[in-house]
C-alpha positions, -999 to 999 in steps of 0.1 A, spaced: 203 -349 -127 236 -345 -145 243 -328 -178 270 -338 -203 292 -309 -215 309 -311 -249 334 -282 -246 357 -297 -220 392 -298 -236 414 -329 -230 448 -324 -216 481 -342 -225 487 -354 -189 463 -383 -181 451 -401 -151 433 -435 -155 409 -446 -128 389 -479 -123 353 -482 -135 338 -479 -100 359 -448 -93 347 -435 -127 311 -440 -117 317 -419 -86 334 -391 -105 304 -390 -129 282 -384 -99 303 -355 -87 331 -370 -66 367 -361 -67 393 -388 -76 407 -406 -45 441 -422 -45 429 -458 -42 409 -454 -74 439 -443 -95 452 -471 -118 476 -452 -140 492 -417 -144 514 -400 -170 551 -404 -166 560 -369 -155 528 -359 -136 535 -336 -107 513 -322 -79 495 -292 -92 493 -303 -128 461 -300 -148 452 -335 -158 425 -353 -178 407 -381 -160 396 -413 -179 377 -444 -168 391 -478 -177 358 -494 -184 371 -529 -193 396 -532 -165 426 -537 -188 449 -510 -175 478 -523 -154 483 -507 -120 511 -481 -122 512 -479 -160 527 -447 -175 503 -447 -205 472 -465 -216 458 -468 -251 429 -492 -243 392 -484 -241 386 -454 -219 359 -428 -213 368 -391 -207 354 -378 -174 368 -343 -173 398 -323 -160 412 -317 -125 442 -307 -105 466 -334 -93 471 -332 -56 501 -356 -57 529 -365 -81 529 -399 -99 557 -410 -77 538 -402 -45 506 -420 -57 524 -452 -66 548 -452 -36 527 -480 -21 523 -461 12 492 -475 28 482 -442 44 476 -426 10 438 -426 9 429 -390 3 421 -370 -28 444 -377 -57 428 -354 -83 405 -326 -74 380 -323 -103 376 -287 -115 361 -292 -150 340 -324 -151 322 -336 -183 291 -342 -162 277 -314 -141 267 -334 -111 277 -314 -80 288 -334 -50 267 -333 -18 292 -352 2 291 -340 39 266 -313 31 245 -308 62 251 -345 73 229 -341 104 199 -329 83 201 -344 49 204 -380 35 210 -380 -3 188 -404 -23 179 -410 -59 144 -398 -68 127 -433 -69 143 -442 -36 126 -412 -20 93 -419 -39 91 -455 -25 89 -444 12 60 -420 3 42 -449 -15 45 -469 17 29 -440 35 40 -448 71 19 -432 99 29 -421 134 25 -449 159 27 -478 135 51 -507 135 71 -508 102 95 -534 89 123 -526 64 132 -562 55 164 -555 35 174 -521 49 211 -513 43 224 -487 40 194 -472 57 183 -443 35 148 -456 31 147 -466 68 155 -431 80 131 -416 55 103 -438 68 111 -428 104 111 -391 94 77 -394 76 63 -409 108 77 -379 128 99 -405 146 67 -418 164 62 -455 163 87 -483 156 108 -490 125 126 -524 125 155 -526 100 170 -559 91 202 -568 71 223 -599 73 257 -581 70 269 -567 103 289 -537 91 259 -526 70 237 -528 101 262 -506 120 259 -481 91 221 -480 96 225 -473 133 251 -446 126 228 -429 101 198 -430 125 220 -415 153 233 -388 129 198 -378 119 185 -379 155 160 -407 149 151 -428 179 123 -450 165 147 -472 145 159 -505 158 184 -523 135 193 -560 137 218 -581 119 195 -609 107 187 -628 75 153 -616 62 144 -650 48 144 -663 84 125 -633 99 92 -653 104 89 -670 138 76 -705 132 68 -715 168 46 -696 192 63 -708 224 91 -683 231 87 -645 229 117 -628 213 110 -595 231 107 -575 199 137 -590 182 137 -612 151 123 -636 142 88 -622 145 53 -637 149 30 -637 119 10 -605 113 33 -583 134 36 -553 112 13 -525 99 35 -519 68 65 -536 53 90 -524 27 108 -551 8 135 -533 -12 147 -566 -25 183 -577 -34 184 -576 -71 207 -576 -102 210 -538 -99 208 -533 -136 191 -499 -131 220 -483 -113 235 -453 -132 260 -443 -141 276 -477 -147 305 -478 -170 313 -515 -167 290 -545 -171 302 -573 -149 270 -594 -147 268 -630 -158 235 -646 -169 238 -670 -139 241 -640 -115 212 -621 -130 188 -651 -129 198 -660 -93 178 -632 -77 142 -642 -85 141 -672 -61 156 -651 -33 131 -623 -38 103 -648 -36 115 -662 -3 117 -627 11 83 -618 -3 67 -649 12 81 -639 47 69 -604 42 33 -615 33 32 -637 65 45 -609 87 20 -583 74 -12 -576 94 -46 -578 77 -52 -544 62 -15 -537 61 6 -524 32 35 -542 15 57 -523 -9 80 -543 -32 108 -524 -50 140 -531 -69 167 -510 -85 167 -532 -117 149 -531 -150 144 -569 -157 109 -583 -163 118 -614 -142 126 -594 -111 97 -569 -114 64 -575 -133 69 -613 -132 72 -612 -94 40 -592 -92 21 -617 -113 36 -645 -92 26 -628 -59 -10 -621 -70 -14 -658 -80 4 -672 -49 -12 -649 -23 -49 -643 -32 -53 -622 -1 -30 -595 -16 -44 -569 -38 -24 -546 -61 -30 -509 -53 -27 -476 -70 4 -456 -59 7 -420 -46 28 -402 -57 29 -416 -93 61 -402 -109 74 -432 -128 59 -448 -159 36 -478 -159 47 -514 -158 62 -534 -188 42 -559 -209 52 -595 -209 43 -609 -175 6 -615 -181 -6 -585 -161 -37 -566 -173 -35 -530 -186 -51 -518 -153 -26 -537 -132 3 -523 -152 -10 -488 -145 -8 -495 -108 30 -501 -110 58 -476 -112 87 -483 -135 115 -457 -137 133 -467 -169 157 -441 -184 165 -464 -213 131 -459 -229 142 -424 -240 174 -417 -259 198 -396 -238 202 -361 -250 227 -333 -243 209 -308 -221 215 -271 -217 210 -261 -180 198 -227 -191 169 -241 -211 154 -256 -178 149 -222 -162 115 -217 -179 104 -253 -179 70 -263 -165 68 -284 -133 54 -313 -154 84 -312 -177 108 -312 -148 91 -342 -133 92 -360 -167 129 -352 -170 136 -363 -135 119 -396 -142 140 -401 -174 173 -389 -159 174 -411 -128 183 -447 -119 162 -476 -132 137 -486 -105 105 -505 -99 77 -502 -73 46 -523 -66 22 -517 -37 0 -544 -22 -27 -544 6 -34 -575 26 -72 -581 26 -76 -609 51 -56 -632 74 -36 -661 58 
């Protein structure tokens, strides 16, 4: 959770960063040189500077001042001069501004116990518990990159069994393998493979445990589907088009169809997204229940998020079986960290739910063979 501070004083020397860099700074990162778009004319190394995010992408690279729309992120110490930053030397990739007084108190966990910890948002951790993988089972993470949920699943199984992780982008698959190695998890096998093609249509040739897979091969499947990502926070720049947002529903249904076929009778399928749209969440659940009569919607444990959203034709009972983390339902408020010391556990869980990314979880059980 991050808390907005009102008493951070803006400095005359300014550094402008791109929106993506600004998102990272809001989450506790320092400012790295590639993210710097503009700096004040006489900025030197060691200067106290105010950092702003150019949320509309209007600032020209190397500008000496910028009067466009910008959001104040806090103050820091410049590690380099303006001249050094914009010298165009390709090796300049390190920290450009070390944040000392950020507006949002969100401490960085970068490289903190990397062999023991993998940082995740609250709903991303909840979803693996909802899947509830057991030692000795065969699990499929159909869209696995970067591997946070994959490694969490393996850890919950005590690294006993088999976790298959698929992603169609090779460098992301390598990242999954690196994370598994770093955390000492041996049950994970990662493949560069398109999840929409993971179902083996002929029974002739055995693929020796590699994709594609025969029907009813997995005890549990996590489909953390590609989505519009509209639940991601912080996000200072909206770049989505209507065409892009509406393009995900057909892809999600293709992946869901494959997952339903690959799941064993009695197996568990968990569908999740990091978006807040009805079309990618509750509408997909309604479609799945109509298309696959052998799937039943299940209660979830733990239940931290709120219930599902109206509008997709689901019953009140069905909506209660969903989890929707939706921070936009409560107005953001300035918080005093001191006031949390005496808070009840229930209040802390409520606050965590409202101060996290937008996320959606649905859990199904397969009742009989297709």
